[in-house]
GUGU-491025 format. One line per field, with one value per residue (C-alpha): residue number from 0; chain; x, y, z. Coordinates in nm, 3 decimals. Example, Ala and Ser with C-alpha at 12.3 -4.5 7.8 and 13.67 -1.06 7.14 Angstrom:
2
num <- (0:1)
cadena <- (A:A)
px <- (1.230:1.367)
py <- (-0.450:-0.106)
pz <- (0.780:0.714)
//
This chain:
498
num <- (0:1:2:3:4:5:6:7:8:9:10:11:12:13:14:15:16:17:18:19:20:21:22:23:24:25:26:27:28:29:30:31:32:33:34:35:36:37:38:39:40:41:42:43:44:45:46:47:48:49:50:51:52:53:54:55:56:57:58:59:60:61:62:63:64:65:66:67:68:69:70:71:72:73:74:75:76:77:78:79:80:81:82:83:84:85:86:87:88:89:90:91:92:93:94:95:96:97:98:99:100:101:102:103:104:105:106:107:108:109:110:111:112:113:114:115:116:117:118:119:120:121:122:123:124:125:126:127:128:129:130:131:132:133:134:135:136:137:138:139:140:141:142:143:144:145:146:147:148:149:150:151:152:153:154:155:156:157:158:159:160:161:162:163:164:165:166:167:168:169:170:171:172:173:174:175:176:177:178:179:180:181:182:183:184:185:186:187:188:189:190:191:192:193:194:195:196:197:198:199:200:201:202:203:204:205:206:207:208:209:210:211:212:213:214:215:216:217:218:219:220:221:222:223:224:225:226:227:228:229:230:231:232:233:234:235:236:237:238:239:240:241:242:243:244:245:246:247:248:249:250:251:252:253:254:255:256:257:258:259:260:261:262:263:264:265:266:267:268:269:270:271:272:273:274:275:276:277:278:279:280:281:282:283:284:285:286:287:288:289:290:291:292:293:294:295:296:297:298:299:300:301:302:303:304:305:306:307:308:309:310:311:312:313:314:315:316:317:318:319:320:321:322:323:324:325:326:327:328:329:330:331:332:333:334:335:336:337:338:339:340:341:342:343:344:345:346:347:348:349:350:351:352:353:354:355:356:357:358:359:360:361:362:363:364:365:366:367:368:369:370:371:372:373:374:375:376:377:378:379:380:381:382:383:384:385:386:387:388:389:390:391:392:393:394:395:396:397:398:399:400:401:402:403:404:405:406:407:408:409:410:411:412:413:414:415:416:417:418:419:420:421:422:423:424:425:426:427:428:429:430:431:432:433:434:435:436:437:438:439:440:441:442:443:444:445:446:447:448:449:450:451:452:453:454:455:456:457:458:459:460:461:462:463:464:465:466:467:468:469:470:471:472:473:474:475:476:477:478:479:480:481:482:483:484:485:486:487:488:489:490:491:492:493:494:495:496:497)
cadena <- (A:A:A:A:A:A:A:A:A:A:A:A:A:A:A:A:A:A:A:A:A:A:A:A:A:A:A:A:A:A:A:A:A:A:A:A:A:A:A:A:A:A:A:A:A:A:A:A:A:A:A:A:A:A:A:A:A:A:A:A:A:A:A:A:A:A:A:A:A:A:A:A:A:A:A:A:A:A:A:A:A:A:A:A:A:A:A:A:A:A:A:A:A:A:A:A:A:A:A:A:A:A:A:A:A:A:A:A:A:A:A:A:A:A:A:A:A:A:A:A:A:A:A:A:A:A:A:A:A:A:A:A:A:A:A:A:A:A:A:A:A:A:A:A:A:A:A:A:A:A:A:A:A:A:A:A:A:A:A:A:A:A:A:A:A:A:A:A:A:A:A:A:A:A:A:A:A:A:A:A:A:A:A:A:A:A:A:A:A:A:A:A:A:A:A:A:A:A:A:A:A:A:A:A:A:A:A:A:A:A:A:A:A:A:A:A:A:A:A:A:A:A:A:A:A:A:A:A:A:A:A:A:A:A:A:A:A:A:A:A:A:A:A:A:A:A:A:A:A:A:A:A:A:A:A:A:A:A:A:A:A:A:A:A:A:A:A:A:A:A:A:A:A:A:A:A:A:A:A:A:A:A:A:A:A:A:A:A:A:A:A:A:A:A:A:A:A:A:A:A:A:A:A:A:A:A:A:A:A:A:A:A:A:A:A:A:A:A:A:A:A:A:A:A:A:A:A:A:A:A:A:A:A:A:A:A:A:A:A:A:A:A:A:A:A:A:A:A:A:A:A:A:A:A:A:A:A:A:A:A:A:A:A:A:A:A:A:A:A:A:A:A:A:A:A:A:A:A:A:A:A:A:A:A:A:A:A:A:A:A:A:A:A:A:A:A:A:A:A:A:A:A:A:A:A:A:A:A:A:A:A:A:A:A:A:A:A:A:A:A:A:A:A:A:A:A:A:A:A:A:A:A:A:A:A:A:A:A:A:A:A:A:A:A:A:A:A:A:A:A:A:A:A:A:A:A:A:A:A:A:A:A:A:A:A:A:A:A:A:A:A:A:A:A:A:A:A:A:A:A:A:A:A:A:A:A:A:A:A:A:A:A:A:A:A:A:A:A)
px <- (15.016:14.859:14.519:14.550:14.479:14.118:14.076:13.970:13.695:13.591:13.565:13.342:13.118:13.094:12.971:12.731:12.579:12.545:12.310:12.025:12.091:12.045:11.699:11.561:11.734:11.633:11.802:12.029:12.140:12.185:12.410:12.622:12.651:12.760:13.022:13.152:13.163:13.341:13.592:13.659:13.701:13.946:14.151:14.154:14.253:14.537:14.662:14.639:14.846:15.119:15.112:15.135:15.426:15.624:15.545:15.717:15.397:15.024:14.830:14.521:14.235:14.020:13.670:13.536:13.865:13.722:13.960:13.847:13.622:13.404:13.525:13.597:13.910:14.014:14.353:14.526:14.852:14.998:14.787:14.457:14.516:14.619:14.307:14.079:14.229:14.199:13.842:13.729:13.899:13.736:13.395:13.401:13.518:13.245:12.983:13.114:13.136:12.782:12.622:12.456:12.305:12.191:11.958:11.773:11.805:11.684:11.346:11.365:11.178:11.442:11.757:11.809:11.753:12.024:12.275:12.175:12.287:12.609:12.690:12.617:12.820:13.117:13.085:13.077:13.380:13.586:13.480:13.582:13.918:13.987:13.804:14.000:13.689:13.538:13.177:13.194:13.325:13.027:12.784:12.929:12.933:12.555:12.532:12.743:12.507:12.191:12.342:12.462:12.121:11.958:12.191:12.103:11.725:11.699:11.571:11.268:11.272:11.180:11.533:11.683:11.454:11.529:11.903:11.877:11.684:11.952:12.219:12.038:11.977:12.339:12.479:12.266:12.387:12.746:12.680:12.529:12.841:13.059:12.853:12.869:13.246:13.283:13.062:13.281:13.594:13.437:13.337:13.688:13.886:13.652:13.754:13.623:13.919:14.139:14.468:14.331:14.187:14.523:14.703:14.444:14.452:14.831:14.799:14.531:14.743:15.048:14.849:14.658:14.323:14.002:14.176:13.861:13.639:13.918:13.936:13.557:13.563:13.829:13.635:13.303:13.453:13.640:13.332:13.112:13.340:13.383:13.004:12.976:13.262:13.131:13.417:13.344:13.119:12.920:12.915:12.572:12.429:12.706:12.637:12.277:12.366:12.639:12.494:12.140:12.243:12.288:12.622:12.768:12.627:12.786:13.121:13.110:12.973:13.230:13.529:13.467:13.192:13.343:13.687:13.565:13.474:13.808:13.996:13.804:13.924:14.283:14.256:14.109:14.403:14.675:14.537:14.291:14.406:14.760:14.890:15.064:14.747:14.548:14.781:14.766:14.391:14.440:14.210:14.479:14.480:14.101:14.106:14.386:14.190:13.870:14.067:14.224:13.882:13.731:14.005:13.916:13.539:13.482:13.677:13.505:13.163:13.269:13.366:13.010:12.848:12.718:12.615:12.910:12.794:12.750:13.086:13.252:13.055:13.171:13.523:13.498:13.453:13.785:13.959:13.831:13.980:14.321:14.293:14.200:14.470:14.721:14.579:14.612:14.980:15.056:15.337:15.340:15.431:15.105:14.906:15.088:15.017:14.648:14.630:14.788:14.543:14.257:14.378:14.444:14.111:13.909:14.041:14.015:13.677:13.512:13.641:13.510:13.156:13.149:13.289:13.040:12.752:12.911:12.939:12.579:12.458:12.570:12.436:12.067:12.096:12.195:12.463:12.488:12.833:12.697:12.502:12.810:13.005:13.168:13.065:13.428:13.452:13.128:13.219:13.595:13.629:13.436:13.624:13.966:13.860:13.735:14.056:14.277:14.064:14.068:14.445:14.483:14.252:14.435:14.772:14.949:15.274:15.254:14.906:14.803:14.685:15.023:15.199:14.958:15.027:15.401:15.369:15.155:15.413:15.695:15.495:15.430:15.805:15.823:15.538:15.543:15.642:15.290:15.133:15.405:15.339:14.960:14.973:15.197:14.986:14.663:14.803:14.896:14.562:14.364:14.556:14.473:14.106:14.097:14.241:13.978:13.675:13.824:13.996:13.679:13.477:13.745:13.752:13.373:13.352:13.609:13.465:13.217:12.905:12.825:12.580:12.571:12.325:12.332:12.217:12.466:12.768:12.918:12.827:13.029:13.036:13.010:13.306:13.248:13.244:13.564:13.729:13.649:13.779:14.100:14.169:14.082:14.334:14.601:14.543:14.572:14.894:15.043:14.971:15.132:15.441:15.507:15.402:15.713:15.626:15.269:15.391:15.636:15.359:15.143:15.433:15.510:15.147:15.095:15.417:15.268:14.945:15.055)
py <- (11.820:11.759:11.743:12.120:12.148:12.062:12.356:12.625:12.398:12.302:12.670:12.751:12.450:12.522:12.873:12.752:12.473:12.684:12.919:12.667:12.522:12.868:12.892:12.629:12.767:13.043:13.380:13.321:12.977:13.098:13.374:13.128:12.903:13.194:13.305:12.949:12.907:13.239:13.158:12.806:12.939:13.196:12.930:12.699:12.991:13.081:12.720:12.736:13.056:12.889:12.593:12.806:13.003:12.678:12.615:12.763:12.761:12.784:12.459:12.375:12.177:12.001:11.944:11.596:11.493:11.602:11.811:12.104:12.157:11.913:12.000:12.314:12.434:12.619:12.785:12.879:13.063:13.304:13.596:13.407:13.253:13.588:13.761:13.479:13.486:13.862:13.871:13.613:13.806:14.137:13.971:13.807:14.130:14.328:14.079:14.083:14.462:14.506:14.220:14.449:14.674:14.376:14.280:14.611:14.683:14.348:14.199:13.858:13.689:13.812:13.734:13.390:13.545:13.799:13.525:13.332:13.637:13.655:13.290:13.327:13.647:13.468:13.182:13.424:13.619:13.304:13.175:13.500:13.473:13.108:13.028:12.957:12.967:13.283:13.167:13.037:13.380:13.542:13.312:13.411:13.777:13.746:13.562:13.837:14.100:13.932:13.872:14.232:14.360:14.149:14.291:14.646:14.604:14.375:14.658:14.707:15.088:15.302:15.439:15.090:14.959:15.257:15.214:14.841:14.917:15.161:14.907:14.627:14.831:14.945:14.604:14.425:14.668:14.592:14.218:14.230:14.393:14.134:13.849:13.994:14.027:13.666:13.556:13.741:13.585:13.241:13.306:13.400:13.156:12.863:12.845:12.948:12.847:13.148:12.979:12.844:13.183:13.342:13.106:13.156:13.536:13.535:13.337:13.575:13.881:13.720:13.638:13.969:13.791:13.911:14.217:14.435:14.184:14.142:14.517:14.531:14.242:14.414:14.741:14.582:14.380:14.680:14.905:14.632:14.583:14.961:14.998:14.720:14.855:15.216:15.377:15.739:15.825:15.510:15.577:15.735:15.421:15.379:15.644:15.533:15.163:15.199:15.465:15.323:14.962:14.799:14.840:14.502:14.534:14.876:14.747:14.437:14.612:14.891:14.669:14.341:14.339:14.592:14.441:14.101:14.250:14.430:14.107:13.949:14.233:14.174:13.809:13.916:14.149:13.903:13.554:13.600:13.881:13.940:14.273:14.353:14.298:14.499:14.794:14.745:14.810:15.142:15.034:15.114:15.481:15.503:15.344:15.579:15.890:15.778:15.662:16.007:16.171:15.942:16.031:16.399:16.388:16.138:16.353:16.675:16.511:16.379:16.729:16.849:16.583:16.647:16.285:16.072:15.754:15.931:16.100:15.760:15.625:15.904:15.847:15.494:15.639:15.819:15.509:15.294:15.559:15.491:15.124:15.197:15.459:15.187:14.965:15.249:15.315:15.024:14.881:14.578:14.793:14.982:14.659:14.549:14.885:14.855:14.505:14.629:14.919:14.669:14.537:14.882:15.026:14.720:14.717:15.092:15.140:14.853:14.997:15.343:15.218:15.010:15.298:15.544:15.333:15.330:15.709:15.744:15.513:15.759:16.060:15.986:15.772:16.071:16.054:16.433:16.561:16.837:16.585:16.364:16.621:16.457:16.106:15.993:16.070:15.890:15.582:15.558:15.238:15.388:15.717:15.554:15.332:15.632:15.826:15.535:15.475:15.845:15.870:15.573:15.722:16.055:15.882:15.955:15.758:15.429:15.358:15.141:15.427:15.598:15.282:15.249:15.603:15.547:15.237:15.429:15.708:15.459:15.283:15.617:15.673:15.368:15.477:15.725:16.083:16.219:15.957:16.007:16.380:16.343:16.066:16.255:16.571:16.375:16.196:16.528:16.694:16.388:16.370:16.733:16.677:16.361:16.553:16.825:16.605:16.339:16.586:16.797:16.493:16.379:16.719:16.711:16.375:16.492:16.840:16.830:17.041:17.296:17.182:16.819:16.602:16.262:15.968:15.754:15.967:15.662:15.424:15.102:14.911:14.534:14.301:14.192:14.552:14.640:14.321:14.401:14.758:14.630:14.378:14.632:14.875:14.604:14.517:14.881:14.923:14.596:14.695:15.031:14.921:14.562:14.588:14.444:14.072:14.132:14.342:14.067:13.805:14.016:14.070:13.701:13.609:13.850:13.734:13.382:13.501:13.495)
pz <- (-9.147:-9.488:-9.318:-9.275:-9.649:-9.568:-9.330:-9.584:-9.716:-9.363:-9.267:-9.564:-9.502:-9.127:-9.202:-9.471:-9.263:-8.950:-9.138:-9.183:-8.838:-8.684:-8.842:-8.603:-8.293:-8.058:-8.100:-7.800:-7.914:-8.272:-8.141:-7.946:-8.251:-8.470:-8.219:-8.200:-8.578:-8.639:-8.362:-8.493:-8.848:-8.716:-8.538:-8.841:-9.064:-8.827:-8.841:-9.220:-9.214:-9.010:-9.250:-9.565:-9.422:-9.429:-9.797:-10.100:-10.307:-10.228:-10.224:-10.427:-10.276:-10.537:-10.403:-10.463:-10.627:-10.963:-11.175:-11.388:-11.572:-11.377:-11.029:-10.831:-10.659:-10.348:-10.348:-10.023:-9.978:-9.725:-9.845:-9.843:-9.500:-9.353:-9.483:-9.367:-9.017:-8.992:-9.124:-8.868:-8.588:-8.685:-8.723:-8.382:-8.214:-8.391:-8.272:-7.915:-7.906:-8.037:-7.845:-7.591:-7.858:-8.060:-7.777:-7.803:-8.177:-8.310:-8.206:-8.038:-8.321:-8.571:-8.376:-8.529:-8.874:-8.795:-8.719:-9.030:-9.226:-9.024:-9.100:-9.471:-9.483:-9.326:-9.575:-9.868:-9.746:-9.694:-10.036:-10.207:-10.035:-10.118:-10.443:-10.759:-10.979:-11.125:-11.136:-10.779:-10.685:-10.852:-10.669:-10.334:-10.436:-10.459:-10.127:-9.975:-10.117:-9.987:-9.643:-9.612:-9.722:-9.452:-9.188:-9.293:-9.284:-8.980:-8.759:-8.982:-8.957:-9.255:-9.288:-9.269:-9.538:-9.762:-9.704:-9.782:-10.101:-10.219:-10.135:-10.318:-10.634:-10.662:-10.569:-10.826:-11.091:-10.992:-10.981:-11.330:-11.470:-11.298:-11.443:-11.795:-11.759:-11.649:-11.939:-12.189:-12.042:-12.061:-12.419:-12.535:-12.318:-12.254:-11.888:-11.546:-11.328:-11.262:-11.346:-11.674:-11.773:-11.694:-11.931:-12.206:-12.171:-12.203:-12.528:-12.659:-12.589:-12.748:-13.062:-13.046:-13.067:-12.894:-12.749:-12.763:-12.575:-12.322:-12.259:-12.223:-11.974:-11.764:-11.769:-11.676:-11.392:-11.250:-11.263:-11.115:-10.816:-10.781:-10.751:-10.495:-10.285:-10.300:-10.489:-10.587:-10.772:-10.689:-10.315:-10.256:-10.092:-9.836:-9.565:-9.502:-9.513:-9.252:-9.024:-8.987:-8.920:-8.581:-8.405:-8.510:-8.861:-8.913:-8.790:-9.012:-9.321:-9.311:-9.238:-9.420:-9.683:-9.924:-9.862:-9.977:-10.314:-10.332:-10.264:-10.552:-10.774:-10.659:-10.755:-11.090:-11.156:-11.056:-11.109:-11.395:-11.622:-11.508:-11.381:-11.711:-11.913:-11.660:-11.711:-12.086:-12.079:-11.895:-11.611:-11.354:-11.459:-11.425:-11.078:-10.977:-11.071:-10.900:-10.596:-10.559:-10.603:-10.338:-10.089:-10.116:-10.170:-9.888:-9.643:-9.750:-9.703:-9.363:-9.247:-9.309:-9.088:-8.738:-8.681:-8.563:-8.738:-9.072:-9.029:-8.983:-9.281:-9.514:-9.389:-9.529:-9.878:-9.843:-9.707:-9.994:-10.221:-10.066:-10.162:-10.523:-10.546:-10.456:-10.730:-10.977:-10.907:-11.137:-10.923:-10.696:-10.395:-10.443:-10.433:-10.119:-9.956:-10.050:-9.905:-9.582:-9.572:-9.589:-9.253:-9.106:-9.212:-9.111:-8.756:-8.694:-8.864:-8.675:-8.350:-8.442:-8.506:-8.188:-7.982:-8.140:-8.011:-7.667:-7.669:-7.785:-7.509:-7.240:-7.433:-7.437:-7.751:-7.966:-8.235:-8.273:-8.188:-7.962:-7.756:-7.731:-7.531:-7.234:-7.345:-7.357:-6.987:-6.902:-7.107:-7.087:-7.291:-7.581:-7.550:-7.562:-7.852:-8.047:-7.986:-8.098:-8.407:-8.492:-8.455:-8.685:-8.948:-8.936:-8.970:-8.641:-8.589:-8.396:-8.533:-8.829:-9.051:-9.035:-9.150:-9.442:-9.558:-9.535:-9.752:-10.003:-10.018:-10.074:-10.344:-10.518:-10.547:-10.774:-10.999:-11.287:-11.207:-11.256:-11.030:-10.771:-10.741:-10.740:-10.479:-10.239:-10.268:-10.222:-9.915:-9.757:-9.829:-9.721:-9.393:-9.317:-9.400:-9.186:-8.895:-8.929:-8.864:-8.638:-8.408:-8.390:-8.284:-8.038:-7.871:-7.849:-7.670:-7.414:-7.358:-7.066:-7.099:-6.834:-6.566:-6.680:-6.487:-6.651:-6.445:-6.634:-6.538:-6.364:-6.647:-6.662:-6.992:-6.981:-6.991:-7.351:-7.470:-7.284:-7.410:-7.774:-7.734:-7.576:-7.854:-8.126:-7.976:-7.961:-8.328:-8.439:-8.241:-8.366:-8.726:-8.659:-8.465:-8.574:-8.937:-9.102:-9.067:-9.184:-9.475:-9.570:-9.557:-9.787:-10.028:-10.031:-10.082:-10.372:-10.538:-10.537:-10.698:-11.061)
//
């Protein structure tokens, strides 16, 4: 069974190597290779999860058998393996669900380029999950940024290029802040491995040395990741990037890319700085305030949208706010709730983007909610998927979003009195706002227009599309009904972080 310890490294290398290989393949063959690689990585990650569940501590894989500072390390525990498995599952379902639209949205000569970006994106996400080295994390943050930018602009339309430009400018700003933070930490600790930095930081705090540079490093890193993950008020680039991309790209960008950065921040808080030191700097209070603001501002912006894809995109801003609010509660239960919400949001949001494209397909290609009337009847798979995703986002019982909000409410009860009251009020208001725009859109897609004469009234989606919708729905329901084991795995994994 010890051979399983090689699986995280194998997954990263498979994804990395498949990128250059795809460059010499045709678009069709590159697509098949990417599907195979993502599926294999998902299976290996699932095996790793089963293996880590049998261990009392995470295992460390030293690449090349060279110890620090000459070598690099991968660290895998229950939390890392769970996230890697889930990310691979969501990515393959997003690709399958958007496969039909990819054929029309991406020119044939660019299809292999598209899958190069997919492979590099997968490699960067897995590396951010598993790496135990800060500089390696930064390198793959940049690879993640470039890959995501390529996925946004692959269509070559003016709006796509503009959206990619906005994304690149903001992401590079965030990356710069992250790099400066890592440089400061290296300067005051002399280490790049997370565990070594953690030990050095604890000694610095105990001796009260270099406290000011430490606070600056924490602030710069937090702001840098907040920019890259589109936390309010750094969210202006997100709606265009998500809504103007291809179907699969929108699903992957909204569910995985920003979450990779957030996971890196979680590792920074627990494994690099330490949760106690993070709270000492006051960064948790700042993230809490901006998380609450994002929950409300994102929902208010979403209400004003008449385009379904932009409505879903603005909803992501609010959902990212939930995650940062959990960070800001300053208790471990809040972090666990945020980690669970990463899973709940990723599954529902991917399904919403894939279903939105299915609804648009039977509505003359329009994304306007008036033109989408009756589309849920014409494309039943897309309609059901959109309803389930909407119910989850609103927080209806039995669905993943409801479970997340319950966990957030429970976590708030263990925080300070002021944060408890603000959190509960914000959850209630946000739920009402979510219901306003998702229910409006749901009613629209199931309200037939008078004198409809669509040739595609009897439209039948392909098998791959229906399969992806079915699995997405199962995931959302499992997270909503059978959440206890997953919640326990997350709790166990985070307790092993420090």
